[in-house]
N, C-alpha and C positions, 0 to 999 in steps of 0.2 A: 365781445367775442359771440360767432353763433351759438346761439342757444344749444345746448345738448339735445334737447328734443328736435331741432331742425335736422341737427347731423345723423342722430339716431334714423329720422326719416329720410332723408337722401340716401346713405347707405346702404338699409335694410330694407325700405319698400319701396324703391325706385320704380319697379314695373308697377305696384300696385298704382302708385302716383299717377303711372302713363296710361294706365289704363282708364282710369278715372276721368282722366285730360282730354282721352280722346271720346268717351262717352258724353262731355260736356261741350267739346267740338262740334257736337254736331247740333247743337243750340245754335252754333254761331251763324252771322252772316253768310249767305252763299258766295261762293267764290266770284261768281260774275257781278258781285256787289260790290268789291273789292276794288279801289279806284285804280291797284297797283297790279293789276292783271288786266289792264284795258286801255283805253286810249293810246295816248304815246307811251305807256307802259306796257303794250300788249309783246308780249314776248315773241324774238323770232325763234321759226321753228326749224331754221336750217343755217348749217355753216358756208360761208361762200368767199371764194375768191376773186376779185375785180380788178383786172390790169388796164383795162382802157376806160381811165377816170378822166372826165372832163374838168378842166382846171379853168378859173378865171384870175385876172390878173398874174402876178408874175412871183413862182415861190423864189426865196432867196439860196441862192447857189451854194451859200454856207452850211446850209442843213443838210447833214446826213445822218440818218440815223430813223427811228421809229416814235411816231407819236401812238401811245398805247394805253388802252382806259379800261377799268372793267366796271361790271356791273351784275345786278342779279337779273337772271334770265333763266324763271323756273321752266323746265321740260316738261313736257305733257299737261295735263288738265290741272287747273289750279285747285288748291284743297281750301277748306274752310281755315281761318284762322292764320291764313296767310299774314306774313307780314313782309316789308318791302325788303328790309334787310337778310330776309334768308332765302334769297332765291340762287339756285343753280348759277355758278358764276360763268360769264361769260366776257370774253376780251374782244377788243375792237382795236385794231392799229391799221396807220397809213404807213408806208415807207418812202422816205423823201431821198433823195441823191442829185446831187446834180442839175436842180433847178427842176424836176421834175417829180410825179408821184407814181412809182412803180407798181403798187398796190395798197387794195384794202385787204384786211381779212377779218373775220370773225370766228371765233372756235370757244366750244365749251370747253371748260378747265374737266381735264378727264377723272371725274372723282368716282367711288364705287357707292355714292349715293347716286350721282347719274346713271351709273350702268345699272343699279337695282330697278330704275323707273323704266327703263329700255334705252335709253342713252346708249352712245360709243361708248368702247371697252374702256375699264379702268387702266390708269398707267399706275408703274409699281412704285416703291418707296415705304418709308416708315408712317405709320398710323399712329393714333391717339386711342380708338374706340371710342371718339366723341361725336364721330361724324367726320367728313372729309371734304364739306362745302366750302369754295375759296372764292371769295365774290366782292373784295374791297379795295385792294389797292395794287398797284403795279409797280414796282424799283428795279433799280440795279443795285444789287447788293454782290459785292465783289467781284465784278463783270458777269455777273448771269442776271438775266431777268428772272425776276421773282413776284409769284403775284402770292396776297398776304390777306390775312383775315385776323380778326382778333377774336381770344377767347376760347378757342376751341381747336382748328386744325392747324397741323404743321404746313410752312408754305408749299406752293409748287413750282420748280423751275420749269421756265418754257424757253422753245428755243428761238433761231430767229426768225422764224415763220409762226411764231407764236404757239404752236402744238405743244401739248402738254408733254414734259420728259418724263418726270418723276416728282415724286415728296419728298421731302426733305428737311431733316433736323439738324442741318448744319453741320455735317461731318459728326453727327452723334452727339456736340454738346449743348443742343436744345432740348431740354429735359420735360418741358410742361407746353403750354400756350406761348403763342406770339402774338403779334401786334400788326394792325393796319399802319400805324404810324411808327416806325423805328427813324429818328435824326440822326444825320451824318454829321459829325464835326468836322467842317473844312480844313482845320487847323491840325488835329490827327487824323482823320480817317476814321475814326472808329464811330460806330452806330450804337446809338442806345434807346433802350426802348422799356415802356411802362407796360406790363400783361397781367390779365386777370384771366380768371375763367368763372361757369357758375359751378363747377363742383367745389369751389374752396370760396367760403362764406369771408374767412378771416386772414387770407394771406392775398397779396400781390407780390410781384417780382421785378426785379430789373435786371435786364439784361442788356450785358456791352457785348458786342462783338469789334475784331478788328477790321481794318480795311478789306481784308479777303472775304469777309463772312464767317470767320470763325470764331465760336462764343467763347470770349476770356471769363467772363464773371456771370453769376446770377447769384442773386440777393433777394430773401424775402424779406418783406414790410408787412408788418401787422396792420389791419384794417377791422372794421365792422359792416354788417350787411350785406357783402358782396356786391362793391362799387362797380358800378360799370365804367371803365376810363378807356374811351377812345383814343386819347391823344396827351403826348405829354410836351414839356418843353426843355431846352436845353441850353446852357452858357457853360462859361468858360471854365468854371469850377463846381457846376450844380446840375442834376438832374433833379426838373421840376414837376411833381406830383399832382396831379388834380383830382382831389376826392371829393365829390360833390355828390348831392341829392338822388342820384339816380343808381337805385341798387336790384339787387335779385328780388324777385316778387312770387313767393310760392304759392300766394294767392294767384298769382295770373296763371302761371303754370297749371295748375288745377283746374283752372276754369278752363283751359284750353288752348290758350292762345300760345302761337309756338315762339315769341320772342318774350322771352319773361323777366324784362326789366320795365320799374317803372318809378313816377317820379315820389320820393320818400322823404317827407319832410321830417321825419323823424331822425333822420343822418344828418349830422351836422356838415355844413362844408367847410374843407379846408385846403390847404394848399401847403405840401411839404417841400422843402429843399433837402434833397439829399446829394451829398459830395461824392462827385463820380466815383471813388474810388471809396465810398463808405459803407459802414454796414447798417442794416435794415433800422438799428437803434439810435442812428445818429442824425437820423430824419428831424429838423427842424419844422414843427407845424405851424403852420398861421390862419387864423381864421379868417373867412371870406362870407358876404352876404350870401345867401342861400341863391343859386343859381345854375345852369348849365352851360358847359364848352364842349362842342365838339372837336374845334380846329384851332389850334395856335397857329400865328403867322409869322412871328419870331419872337426870340427872347435872347437879351443880354445881360450884361451887369453894368450900369452905371458908375461914373467916377466916384461915387460914396459906396461902391460897394454892394449894393441894392440890384435886387432882380426886377425887370422890366418885362415884362409878358404883354405882347400884343395879340389879341385873339377876338373872336366872335363868342357874344355869349347871350342867353336864353334866361328871360325869367322862368320858366319850366320848360318842361318837354316829357314825353311821355305819360301826361297827369289821366290817366284814366284809360280807357280801353279804348285802342286805336292801331290801325294797320299800317302806321307811319310815324316820321318825326314830325308830328304838328306840335307849336309852341310858338309864342311870343319873341319874336328877336329883338336882341337889345341893341343889336348894332354892332360896330366896333370899338373896342376897349382897350385901354390898355391898364394893366395892373402893376403897381409898385409893390413889392414885398421885401420887407426890411432885411431879413435874414435873421432877425433876434427874435422870434415867436410873434412878433406885433400882427395887429389885423392889417389884411391886405388893403390898400387903399386904390380904388378904383374909379377912373375917370374914362368918359364916353370922347372917342376920338370923332366918331361919327353915327348920329343917332338913325340912319336908314337899315332897313332889315339888310343882311348882308351874310353870306358865309363864304366856305372855301379860301381863305385866306391865301395868299401864296406870295413869298418874298423873291429876290435874287439869290438863290440857295447859298452862292458862294459866300454871303453875308449872313448866314444863319449863324447864333451864338455872339454877333459882333453889331455894334449900332450900325443902325442903316437907313435908308430915307425911303425906300420905295414899297409899295405892298398894293399888290392886285387883288381885288376880291369879286363878288356875283354877288348882286342884288337880288333879295330872296320877292315873292310875290307877295303885293301889298294887301291882297286878301287870305295870305295864309293856305290857298289852294294849292295843293302838289300835284295837281294836274297841269300846273302851270299855264293857267289863262292869262292870268297879267302879266305885266311885262315885268324883264328880268334884264336891268342893265350890268354892263360890266364898268367896275370903278378903278381907276389907279389912283393912289394916295400918294401924295408928296408929305411926308411926317417932317419936315423942316418949315414948310411954308403954309401948311393946311389946307392947300390945294388937292380939289377932287375934279380930276378927267373922267366925264362919262361917256359911255360909249350905249347908244339903244339900237337893238337889233331890230325892231321893226316887229309890224302886227303878224300875231302869230308864228314869232320865230324864237326857240325856247336855248337858249346855252346853257351850258356845262360849265365844269370849272376849268379856267383856263390856268395854264403854265409858264412860266417865264423861261427864255432860252436866249442865254448871252450869247453876243456876234460872235467873242470867241473866248478863249479862256482867261484874258488879261484885259478884256473890255472893260470900261467905266460900270459901275453899278447902273442899273437898267437899259445900259444899251445894248438892245436885243429884239425880242418880238415874243409873245405871247401868243398862244395858241390852243384848241379846244374845240370840240364838236358844239354844231347848232342845228337843232331840228327846225324843220319847217312844217307845221301841224296841218297847214292847208295842201300844199304839195304832197304831202308822206315821202320828205327826202331829209336828207341831211347833210352835213358839209363839215369838212376840216377847214377852219378860219385862223388865219396867220394875220397876227395884226402888227404893227409899229408898236412897240411896248410905251412909247411914252405919249406918243399921240393918239393910241387905238383907232388909228385908219387903219383900212380893210387892204391888206397887200397881196393875198390871194387865198382863192377858197378852191379845196378837191371837194367835189360833189359826188355823193353816195348816193342811189337812187332806193334807198329805204331808210326809214325811221330807223335811229340808231337808240334804243330806250334809254330814257336819263339812268344815268349809271353814277359810279360814286366818283371814285381818284384816277387821275390819268397823267402820263409823265411824260415827257421826251430822252428816249433813250438811244444815246448818240453810238453811232456804229462803230467808234472807237475805245 
């Protein structure tokens, strides 16, 4: 458990810590030296609505909805100690209907933090007193477009034009932080999330919601050191907890860094299986070799009742002072968890560096065949100079199909969209934003999900800065 000294520090002298952090922050590198405030990461200063969009190829007529992605877009002047994960949120969306692109819009998330810096006026809704920046994911939850962040703020509801409507605690049911990665069970419609926050070093929470987005259960789970848990996994019977060696760092906070999480070799890596309706003391923990995981591709139970989790792993991450998520990718792995407390078995499915694993979400929690991932720059440079291919994995045959986007073109996360509700697995499209570094433009590219051939590109006459997560939100 967190030490008595640390608890006392956090509760009693937080203003003093912040004062020391502010002094130490002045010693950090200048903002104009931060790679996440320049180049393709240069924040957009204005919101825009573009309706006369050039399109090459043919947009599939079945697509009726919005592709929406969110990411950090710091407002105003950058500051020392900036970290990529902590910029003001901005959503970028394209509306597709009847084979046409009706509009592109980019909108700030209307936070009080943004308003205090001279940005647009904040919207209403409940706050938590820990800052209200939201910048990490956008999902349809209960028929509403919700912008999400982990560890701090409540989510924000957006309207069909991507304007912020209000902050939301899901009708009063959410009593603490949320996550950027709740997972929906396609069988029950329930959402499940593992939530953490920096002010609680010894507790995380399992939050379960029904298909309408109402909270039906919150369960506390004991941990140590304040782990950063970006994603979780879900199977028919279990919620899978990834308690790995990135934890809250008081030393980093006092040194002036705004993102106070660091690689912690003293924190034992483990994977927990929590029964979906279980108590916190019913988690069965399993040791795993030290590593870190941002994102799960899929998870399910095999015929022997073991839990299988496919994910992208890193040897380490945040190991030292750095303005972004630098670390050595170990590629795509399959973890097997026996359910009885044994050690997790790790097998490499593809050793190439990759991230943002996305399945056909209709098969989440079920045995499945196809997974799409984004290749990482081989040089580890998150200014994204090196090539970044898109992969389509066939997990039955081991085949990997690759799409290369060309010199100077930088793709983000691609999401699968099925052709219809009852289409076979993988029958549909994948889509995502691609930046052209040389032309200083972007495009929403729509590819055939199997061949990865380009079907259509919606052209946007400016760079959409590299962001985090995007999703297709159907009009229905």
